[in-house]
N, C-alpha and C positions, 0 to 999 in steps of 0.2 A: 424834813428837808428833802427836796427833789434831787434826783441823781444828776451828775454832771452832764450837761448837754453835749451830744455829738450831732447836733442838727444844723451845722453849717453846710454850705454848699460843697459839693465835691470839687476837687482841684480842677482848674481849667486845663484841658488837654486838647490837642488836635482831634477833630472828629472825622475819622476816616469814612469816606464815602458820602458824607453829608453835603448837600448843596450849599453853596456859599450863603444863601439867605438864611437857612436853618442854623448854620454855625454862627452867623451874626446875631440872630435872636438869642441863641444860647449864651454868647458872650455878654450881651446886654443884660440878660437875666442874672448872671453871676455878679456883674458890676452893681446892679440895683440891689441885690440881696446883701452884698457886703456893705452897701451904703445905708441899709436899714429900710429901703423902700420896698416892702414885701408885696404890696399890690402890683407895682410895676414889674417886679421880678416874676410874679406868677404869670402876668400877661405875656412877658417875653418867653418864658419857658413853654407856655401853651402854644404860642406862635411857632416856636421851634418844633414842637410836636406836630402841629398841623402842616408845617413845611416838610415833614418827612423824617425828622430826627427821632430815633427810638433806641436809646442806649440806657444801660444801667445808671450811668451818671445823671442823665436827664431825669429818670424816675426818682432817683435819690433826691435831687434838687427840688423836684415837685413836692415830694413828701416833706422835706424840710420847710419849704415855703408854706405849704398848707398848715403845718404845725405852728409856724410863727403867726399865721392869721387865725389861729384857734379853730381851724376847720379840721377837727380831729378825725372824723370818719373818712374824709378824703385822704388825709395823711396816712391813716392806717391802711387804706386800700393800696397806695403806692408801695409802702414798705412790705406788705404781705406779698405782693407780686415780686418784689426784689428779693425776698427771703428764699425764693425758689432757685436763685442763682447761687451756687456754692461759694463763689468768690465774694459775694456780698452778704451772705446769710447771717454771719455773726453780727455785723454792723446793723443790718436790718432788724434782727431780733432785739438788739439793744434798744434801738429807737422805738420799736413796738412796745417794749417794756416802759419806756418813758410815756408813751401815749396812754397805755393802760393805767399807769400810775396817776397821770394827770386827770383821767376820766373816772377815777374812783374804783378801778377794778384791780385791787391789789393782788389777789391770788393769780390773776392772769399775768400781771406784771412780773410776779415771781417766776412764772413759767418761762416768760420771754427772756428775762435776765439769766436764768439758768441755761437756756439754750445758747445764748450769746457766750456765756462763760465756757461752755463745753466746746463750742465751735471756733472760738477765737484763736488765731495763731499769733496775733499781735499782743505782746505783753501788756501794753497800756490799756487796750480794750478789755482784756481779761481782768485786769485790776479794777477797771471801772465797773464791770459787771459784778464782780465780787463785792465791791463797796456798795453798789445799789442793793444787792441781795441782803447784805448785813444791815443796812438801814431799814429795809422793810421788815426783816425778822425782829429787829430790836426797836421797832417803832414804839412811840409812847402809847400807853394804854388808851383804848377807845374812851371817848367821853361817856360818862355814866348817864347823863341827862341831856336830852335835846328837847327844845320847845320852840314853837312858832306861834306868834299871835298877830292878828291884823284887825284894823278898824277901817270901815269904809262907809260911803254913802252912795245912794243910787236911786234909780227909778224902775218900777215894775209896772208894765202896761196892763197886766191882768192878774192881780193877786188872787182872784176867786177862781181862775181857770174856767170861766163861764163864757158862753157865747154872747150873752147880753146882760146888762146890769140887773134886769128884773129877775133873772134866775136866782141870784143871790140876795135879792131884796136890798140892794145897796144902791146909793146914788151914783156911784162911778166904780169902775173896775181898777183903774190905774192909781198909783200912789207912790210917793217918795218914801224912802226907808233909810234907816241906819243899821249897820250890821257889824258884829264883832265875832271873831273866831279865835279859839285857842286850842292847840293840840300839843301834847307832850308825851315823851316816852322815857322810861328809866330802866337801865340795865340792872337786873337783880343778881344774875350770876353769869359767868363765862366771859369769853373774850371774842376775838374776831371770827374764829371758826365756829362758834356756837354759843348760845346763851339764852337765858330767859329774860323777858321784858314785861313790864307793866306799862300800860299806855291809857290815855284818856283824852277826851276833848269836850269842848262846849261850843255851841253855835247859837247865836241870838240875833234875831231880826225883829226890829220894831218899825211899824208903819206909822206915818204921820197921822192918818185918819182911820184907816181900816184896821182897827186894833183886834177885830175878831180873827184876823189872819196873822197876827204876831206869832213868831215861831221861836221855840226853844228846843234845842237838841242836846242830849247828854250821852256820853259814851265812856265806858270803862272796860278794860280787857287785859288779858294775859296771853303771851305767846312764847313759844320756844323756837328759835331760829338756828339754822345751820348754814355754813357757807364753805363749800369745798372749791377746788379750782374751777369746776364747771357747773356745779349744781348748788342752788340756794333753795332752802325749804323753810316753811313756817307752819306751825300747827298751834292752834289756840282757840280762844273764844272771847266774846265780848257781850256786854249788855247795853242796849240802847233804850232811851226813853225820849219820846217826842211829845211836845205840848203845843197845842194850837189855840190861840186866843186865851192863854192862861190855864186851859184845862187839858188833862191828859188825853192825847190822841191815841197813841199805842206804845207798847213796850215790847221789846224783842230780845230774846236770848239766842245768840248765834254761835255755831261752831264754824271755824274759819280755817281752811287748809289751802296753802299756796306753794307753788314750786316754780322755779325759773332755771332754765337750762341755757348756759352761754354757748354760743356757736362761734365759728370763725368769722373774721372780718367785722367784729363788733355786733353781729346779729344775736338774737336770743329768741327763745320760746318761753311763754309763761302760761300757767294754768291755775285755776282757782275753783274751789268748791265751797259753798256755804249752805248750811241748813239753819233756818231760824224758826223758833217757836214764838208765836205772836199772840198778844192779848190786846184787844182794843179797850180804850177808856170808856167812861160812861157815855152812852149814846153811840158808841162805835163798836159795840159788841160783835157786829157782823164781820169784823175784821179778824176775829179769833181764828186761829188755825196755824198752818205752817207754810213756809216758803223755802224753795231750794233754788240755788243759782249755780250754773256751770259756765265757766268762762275760759276762753283761750285766746291768746294773741301772739303775734310775732313782731319784732322790731328790727329795723334794718336802716342802713344809711342810704339815702337817695339825694345825692349832692344837690344843694348844700344843706340838706335838712336830715333829721332823723324821723322816720315814719313808723307808725304802728297800725296794723290791721287786726281786727278782732271780732269775735262773735260771742254772744251770751244767750243762754237759754234760762228762762225763769219759769218755774212751776209753782202754782199756788193751790192750796186746798183750804178755803176759809169757810166760816159758818154761813156766809151770805146773808141777805136781808129779805125777810118775809114779812110783809105788811098786809094782813088780810089775804085776799086772793092775788095780790101783786107780789112779784118776786124780782129781786135784783141780784145778779151774780157778782160776787167780789173776788172771784177765783180765776184770774187770767193765766193763760200760757203765753209767754212772750218770747219772741226771737228778735235779737238786736244785732245789727252790723254797725261797726264804727271804724273810723280812721282818725288817727291823730298825727299832727305835724308839728315839729319843734325845730326852730333854727334861730341863730343869732342874727339880729338886724342891725341897721346903722345906728350910730350914736350910743352903743352899749345896750340897746334894747333886746330883750329875748321875747320871741313870739311863739305862742303855743295855740294851736287850733284843733278843734274836734268837730267832726261831722258824724251824724248818727241817723240811722233809720230803724224804727222799731215797729213790729207787728204784734198786736195783742188780740187773742181770740179767747173769749170767756167760755168756761167749761159748760155752762148750762144756759139755755135761752132765758131772757128776761120775759116776765109776764106783766103787762100793763093794761090799763083800762079795766080794772077789776078782774084781771086774769083773762079777758076776752081776746087779747092780742098777744101773740108770741113773737118776740124779736130776738134775733141773734146779735149779740153785742160784739162788734169788731171795730178795732181802732188801728189806724196807721199813723204813726207819728214820725216826723223828720225834723231835723234842726241842726244848728251849728252853734259853737261857742268859740270865742277868740279871747285870749289873754295876752296883753303886752306888759312886760315888767322891765324895770331898769334898776340896777343896783345903785344905791346912793352912798353906801359905805359898806364896810365888811359885815355889818349887822342889819342895816336897813335897806328896804327895797320898796319902790313905788310901783303900782300896778293899775291897769285899766281892764275891766272885763265887760264883754258884751255877748249877748246870746239871743237867739230867736228859735222858737219851737212852734210847730203847727201840728195839731191833732185833728185828723179827719175820722169821724165815727159814724157807724150805722145808726146811732141814736143822736139826734140833733143836740140834746142837752150836753153831750160830751165833746162837741165841736168847739175848738178854741185855738186862738193864736196868742203867743206871749213873747214880748220883747223885754229884755232887761239890760240896764247899763249901770256899771258900778265903778267908782274910783276910790282908791284907798292906799294904805301904807301898811307894810308888815315888817316884823322884826324876828330874827332867829337868835336863839340863845343856846349855848353849848357849855356844859360844865362837867 
């Protein structure tokens, strides 16, 4: 149960030194807020700010209005600024605790409520902060099992990832498909501050005609996670198996280490390291070897969205493919830059977008035409993906996914473009 709200507007008071227009906008905002018209209230408060009003009461009312509109990063920004004012600090910290609790950051909420409790001179506010802390500390145990499953249908413009149909000896590259995904985790030991988990997943894609590109992916893993007030960590490993057209493509055993550092104003830093030992299936033995990935990203609010910027380095050392005098490297070094964007849209829709640019440079030159020609394999890939989803009930959500990727290569056979569109429904289960 959430703590009692203190997110009403500040009491209407004469605004000394404010121009009449600013004071009028401010009064209109208070009236709209009390009437439940939060978009109008926000517009009036912003108009007051643009007209020159800059008071703690206005920033409090902006923070409260943003909260009511579920624009939590903007609300958090206003209250963080207000927390620097000793007269408003206790109330600001209490409301920051509400925001942190609503956005799933319970350890940060505990910090803010504790600060409010210590700083409060008003007995009612101190009692509310104590109650909020007690509820967090005595919150019901975390669910032991979480699962998400989805079914979808869509169209893939280039299942073969080839520049022309003849390359893959198929009559066409595009095809419709059906897809099903399931992922689940189960807490084995521990509580909110740390514990061990088992997790797994299954992904299945079936094409209407191009069955040689049907995909099946399986994953099973274990991890131990910790969560302090500022730092989250995870250490574990998992096993992957991927099948293409019904035959084993590759299997991978991965060590997976992750860390996330919470910063002020809702920002964070994340890092990840993975080492994978890979074995290719029959006909794909040239994939045998290892792969390492180093990734880092930062997240921050950029009104009215939450943005992430990141970089990933991928290193490969594979067996590669030797066919007589011809040689093909399967060991790229890759650098990827990406940006993600998430925000709430109209009508209850949530929009998530990702843009990416990836550079691949293969470790050894390819030898073609009986070894007579040496070619350095270099790829540059860019693309985007957009997902729009809308909650239908507490458990069900509808979604639409679309993506486009373009790969430009020094070897024509690896030049391709690919567009995908998918529509589906997903359900989340907690126990």
